[in-house]
N, C-alpha and C positions, 0 to 999 in steps of 0.2 A: 296511390296512382299518380301519374304525371310527375314522376320524380326526376326525370332527366333535366339537365341544366337548361336546355333550350326552352323548356316550358315555364321557366322562371316564375313570372308573376301571374301566370294564367289564373289561376283562380283562387288564389287566395280568396283570392277573391272568391272563387266559386267552389271548386270541387270539395276540398275538405274543409273549407269554410262552408261546406255543406253542413258542417256542424253549426255554423251560424245560419245555415239554410234551414228550410222548413220542411222537415220530414215528419209530419204529424198525422192526425186522424184523417183517414181516407174520406173523400167526398161520397155522397150517395151515388149508387150505381146509375149509369145512364147508358143510352144506346151508343153503340160503337160509331165513331166518326170515320168516314172514309179518309184515305190518305190525303186527298185534295183539301178536305175540310180542315184536317190537322195542319196542313201547310199554311192555310190562310190565317191561322191563329196569330202569326207574326205580324199581320197587317193591321191589327187594331188592339186597343186596350182591352183588358178583361171586362166583360159585360156585367151589368147589374149595379154599377157604381157610376155616379155622375162626375167623372173625372173633369177637372178644370180644363177648359179649352183656351189656351193662351200661354203667354210667357210666364216664367216663374215670378218675376217681379210683380207682374199684374196679379198673380195668384195671392201673393203676400198682401198686396194692397186690398184685394177683395176680402181676404180674411180679416184684415184690420177694420175695414168698413162694416163688415157683418158681425164683428166681435166674435169670431169663431176661431178655434185652433186650425192649424194647417197640418195635414198629413202628407209627408213627402215620401214617395216610393222611388227608389233609385235601383234600376236593374238592367238586364239585357235579355234579348229574346232567346239567345242560345244557352243561357245559364240554367242548369238543372235545379238548383235551389229556388231560383226565381219561378220556374215552372211549378215547383211544388207549392209555393206560396199561392199561385193562381189557382191551383187545383184543390187546395185545402183551406184557404183563408178567404181570398177575394170572391170565390164563388158561393160562399156560405151566407145564409140569411142573417146570421148574427153580426157579421161584419158589415154587410150591405146596409142594414138598418142603421148601424152606428155611423156609417159614412155620411149620413145626412147632417150629423152634428158638427162636421168639420169640412174644410175645403180640401178635397183629395187631389193630389197632384201626382201624375204618373210621369216620371222622368227617365226615359230610356237613355242609356249611355251613348247611343249613336245619334241622338238628336242634336241640332245646333246648340252650341254653348253648354252642352251637358257636362263636359269635362271641366269647363271653367267653373260652373256651379259646384261641381264636385269638390274642387279645390277650396271654394269658399266655405263649404259646410263640412269639409273634412270627411268625405265619404270616398271610399276606395273599393271595398268589396261589394259585389253583387250577391244578394240584395241587401240594401240598407233601407230601413224604414224609420223616419224621424217624425216625432210629433212636436210642433211648435205652438207657442201661445199666439194669441191674436196680434200681440205686439212684436212677434218675430223671434222671441227668445226660445231657445230649445228647451223642451220639457224632458224628453227621454228618447232613446233609441229602442224601438220595439224588437223583441227577439223573434227569430225563426225557431223552428223545432219545438213548438208547443201546440197543443190542440186548439181548435177554434174557440171552445168555451173558455179556456184559460186565457187565450189571447184577448177575447172580448172582455173578460173581467179586468185584465190589466189596462186595457184601453179605457174602460169605464173609470178606473181609479185615476188615470192620467187626465182624463177629460174633466173629472169632477174637481180634483184638487189643483191641477195645473201648477204644481210646485216643482220647479226644475230639479233634476237629479243632482246637478252641480251644487245647488243650494242645500239639498238634503245631505250630501256628503260633507259639506262644510259644517253643517249642524252637528253631525255625528262627531267630527273631529273636535268640535268645541265642547262636547260633552252634553249637548242638549237632548231632550227627550223627543223621540219621534213616535208618530202614530203607527198602527199596524199597516195602514195603507202606504205610509211613507216607506216602511221597510219592504213592502211588496214591490214598490216601484224600484227600489235599489236592487232587490233580488232579481227582478226580471228586466232590468236594463241590459241592453245588448252591448256588453263590454267588448265583445270581439269585433264589433264594428265601430267602436268609439274612437279608435285611432289615437288614443292618448290625450284626447281633448279634456277629459274629466280627471283621469288619473295618469300622472306621468309614469313612464316605464320604470324608472328607478324606485318609484313608490308603490308599485303594484303589490308586492308581497306584504308589506306592512299594512297597506290600506285594506286589503281583503282579509288579512288576519283580524284586523280591528272590526270590520263589518261582520265577519263570521262569528266572532265571539259576542258582539253586542246585540245581534239580531234576536228578538224575543223567542223563547222556547215554544210558545204557542204556534209559531209559524215554522216549525222545524223543517217541514218538507221544502218550503220556499227558501228558508235561510240556508239550506244545504247548497243551494246554487252559489251562494257567496263563498262557502267553504271550498267548493270545487274551483272557483276562480282563484282562491288562495293556492290550491294545489297546482293549478295550471301555471300560475306565475312562478312558483318555485321550480316546477319541472322545466320551464323555459330557461330559468337562470342556471339550473344544473346542466342543461344541454349546452349552454354557452360556456361551460367549464367551471362554473362556480360551485360553491357548497352552501346553498341558501338556507338549509335547515340544520340545526344542531342534532345530535343524537337524541336528545330529549324531545325536541320538536318533532322529529320523525316518529318517535314512539307514540307521542300524544296524538298526532294526526292519524297514525295507523289504527290506534285504539278507537278513535272516534269514527273513522271510516268503517271499520268492521261492525260497529254498533249500528251505523246508519243503513248499511247496504241491504239489510233484511226488512226494512220498513216500507210498506206500499206507498205511503204518502211521499216518502223521499224519492222512490223510483218514479212515481207519476210526475214529479216536478223536475226530474233530472234525466229524462230519456236520452237527450243528446250527449250529456256528460258521460253516461254509461256506455253509449255506443262508440264514442270517439276517444275517451280518456283512459282506457284500460292500460295500454302499454306505458304511457308516460307516468301515470299515477302509481301503478304497481312498481315500476322501475325506480321511481323517486323514493318510495317509502320502504323498500326492501332490497336485500342483496340477493344475487343469483344463488340458487340452491339452498337458501336459508328457510327455516321453518316459517318465518314471517311471510316470505314470498308465497309459500304454500297456502297459508291461511288467507292471504289477500286474494290469491288466484281462485281458491274455492269459493270465497264469499262473492267475488265479482261474477263468477260463472253462475252461481245460484241466482244472483240478481238478474242476469240476462235470461235465465230460465223462467223466472217469475214474469218478466216482461213478455217473453215469447208466448207463454201459456195463457196470459191474461190474468194470472194470479195477482198481479200488481194493480189490477183494476183499470188499466189503460188499453185502448185499442190502437194497435200499431198500423201505420200506413205500409204500403208495399215496400218503399225504400227502407223503412225502419226494420221490417222483417228481415230483409237482406243484410242490413247493417248489424243486426244481432249476430248473424252467422259470421260476418266479417270480424266482429269484436272477439268472437270465440276463436277464430283463426289467429288473431293477434296474440291472444292470451296463450294459445298453444305454442306459438313461435317465440315467446318471450325469452326463454332460456335456451332455445335451440333454433335460431333464425334460419339456418340452412338445413335443418333436419326434416325428414318426411312428416307430413301431416297424417293423422289417423284417416284411414279410408272411409269410415262412416261419416266423418266430418266433411270430406270432399264430396261424398255421395249426397249428403244433405244440401251442400251448396248447389250442386247441379240441379237437384230436384226443385229447390226453392226458386232458382232463377227460371227454370222452365215454367213453373206455375205462374210467376209474375209476368213473364213474357207472354204467356197465353191469355192471361186475364186482364192485363192493363191495356186499355185501348184508347182512352182519352189522350189527346195530343200532349197537353201539359203534364199530366200525371206520368205518361210514358217516358218523357224526356228525363224526368227525375229518376224513375224506376230503372231504366236501362243504364243510366250512369251509375247507380248504386250496384247493379248487377256486374258491370264491368269492373268497378272497384273491388268487389268481392272476388271475382275471378283473378284479378291482378294480385291481390293479397295472398290468395291461396296458391298462386303459381300455375293456375289453369289457363295458360296463355292461348292454347289452341281453341278452347271454348270461348274465350274473350274475343278472339279474332273472328270466329264464326258469328257470334252474337252481333258484334258491331258492324261487320261487313253487311250483314242482312239488314241492320237497322238504317243504313245509309239511304235506303229507298223509302223509308217510312217517316223519318224525322224531318221537321221543317228546318233543322240546322245541322245538316250532315257534317259540315266542316268542324263542328265541335268534337265529334267522335273520331274524326280523322287524326287528331292529335294523339289520342290514346292508341290508335292503330300504329302511329309512328313510334310511340313509346314501346309498344310490344315488339315491333320489328327491330328496334335498336337493341332491346334487351336480348333478343335472339341472335344478335350479331349480323342482321341483314340491314346494313346501314344504307345501301342504295335504295332499298324499299322504304326505309324510314324517311329519307330525304324526299322521295317521291310523294309520300303521304303528306309531308309538310308543305310541299309545293302545291299539291292539289287543294289542301285545306285553305291555304292563302288565296288561291285563285277563286275558290267558291265562297269565301267569307263575304258578308254583307254589312254595310255601315262603316263610316269613316274610322271611328275608334276601334271597332272590331277588326277591320282590315289591317290597320297598323299593328294591332296586337298580334294577329295571326302572321303578318309579315315579319314581325320581330321573331316569332317562333321559328319561322322558316330560315331567316338569316342566321340566327344562333345555331340552328341545326347544321347549316353549312359550315360555319366556323368550327364547330365541334367535330363533325364527321368527315368533311371534305376540305380541310384547311388549305390544301395545296391548289385547289381550283380557284385561283384568283379571279379569272374572268367571270366565272359564274357568281362569285361573291360580289364582284363589282356590279354586274347587271342587276342582281337581286337588290343590292344596297341602293342603287339609283332608283329602282322602281318603288321600293318601300319608302324611301325619303320623299319621293314624288307624291305619295299618298297625303302628305301634309301641305301640299301646295294649295293656294287659294282657300285656305281655311284659317282665318285669323285666331280662332279659338282653339286650335288643335294642340297647342303646346302646354297643356295643363293636365294635372292629376294623373290618371292611368296612362295616358299617352306620354306624358312627361316621364313617368316612372319607367316605361318601356324604353324610352329614348336614353335615359340614364343607364339602363342595363346594357343597351347596345353600345353606348359610348365606352364603357369599361371593357367589354369583350373585344370590340374592334381595335381599340388602342393596344390591348394586350397582344392581339393577333398581328398587328401591322408593324412589326419591328424591322424586318429586312427591307431592302430597297424596293423590290417589286411590290410588296404589300403596302409599303409607305406611299407608293404612287396611287394605289387604290384609295387609301385613306384621304389623300389630298383631293382626289376626284370627288369623293363623297362630301368632303368638307366644303369644296367649292359649290357643289349643288345645294347644300344646306344654306350656305351664306346667301345665295340668291333668294331663297325663300325668306330668310330672316329679314332681308332688306325691304321686303314688302309689308312687314308688320309695323304697327305704330311704334314710334320711338318712345322709350320710357316704359313700354308695356312689359309686364312680367313675362308674358308669353314670348316676347322678342328676346328677353334675357335668357329664358330657358332654351330657346332656339340657338342663340349665339354660343351657348356653353357646350353644344354638341361637337365632339371631336376637336375641341379647342386645344391647340398645341401646348404642351407643357413648357413652362418657363425653364430656360437653361439654368443648371445649378451654378451658384456663385463660387468661383474658385477661392479657396481659403489660403491664407499666407502660410 
């Protein structure tokens, strides 16, 4: 979902970092909330937790004074995985009781200075959850996509031992012996939201190969998470055009994976890896049409069946149930991306979405479930069904602008580019919060550049309005906003090659310069601002 170029950085953050998101055990049933009550959820923090009331620096000072760890949650109201965290973790007694043992801080990406703090701590994707020691040193990044009992257990380990993951990793590399709790912290560290702070990109394959082989066999289910990180790193390298694994390494990994996929303890610990890793992993370890591919496909499908039926011993949330079907669709499309899907699989997708749509009424849980339903429909090519589902949802969700981006995607895929642009414009107009408005404005402007590149007047108007979102906000030019600005910079400079377009670029450059001059000299935010649309230096003539 959200594959068009104008959606660029949207959710890494969120959508299929829904795999970093939290689709786990469903909360206990509760009475339905009326639409107005669901909408008000955006106006306050999740209840049942004594969230720190004050600035982040004051929260760290309070944690140090009380000799307590600090728990930092970084998210956004529109983000479906964030909603799932609220529906499956934050509203559970197990988490709420433990929250008394640390200073809990809720940092929404649209609050003042949030993006600047995000740059300090290296957080980009929503949600990211970090546990710090009382002295401010990071212990670990907690994962989404695990049930509340497992989440609570890992939190207990982190709170009791307070040994930073970075130190544990250094100890493994030095050949030191780690305890089982140390290994569990490494296994459940959220590497997907780590942003390379603990493991450099170039070292990922070797690091996770080492961790996956050194992790004790008694923790096989947990240790398999590290093996999946190894496979993910190798798949990323292969997608970039490399050949990260030798023939022998592929065979060894394939044999190990086939052995693991039938074990309930492995499935319980790796729900998200199974739901999101099928295409990349099977593609990495086997060739199209080969017997090895058939073996892996059959084993992965059986593992999905075990999850869906409850045979693996884990209860799936509504989004997870839909993502099981989505994974089956991906496996079915692996060797025939453009081929028709089996009608029973399509019928299963439709009936499962209808059931989730009818039964999921809590505002937070519904945001996550409808997003999963739309992703399933998108993957299965059921665009008409996705359109109907999301158009209806616009009147129910507290963040309709989020789903308008998917409606734009669907319209563009169908060749209805005018409609796609209209959805992007409407999404930007409806978006709430400074960082969110700039992000959605970026989506809109990138859509114009891609689909209506000749409409220079509209691109100029939109560009001026979107840049204006950053005015009077000295902390705007950091982290996610900075990344979207960099994305716009590349696309605009590529677009603005002829004389008429170059005039638009100069107008946008002049408007930005005015904002930059209001920022403190020497500030990183000012440097980020001044780099936007900076003219390229002329090439030096050679003799």
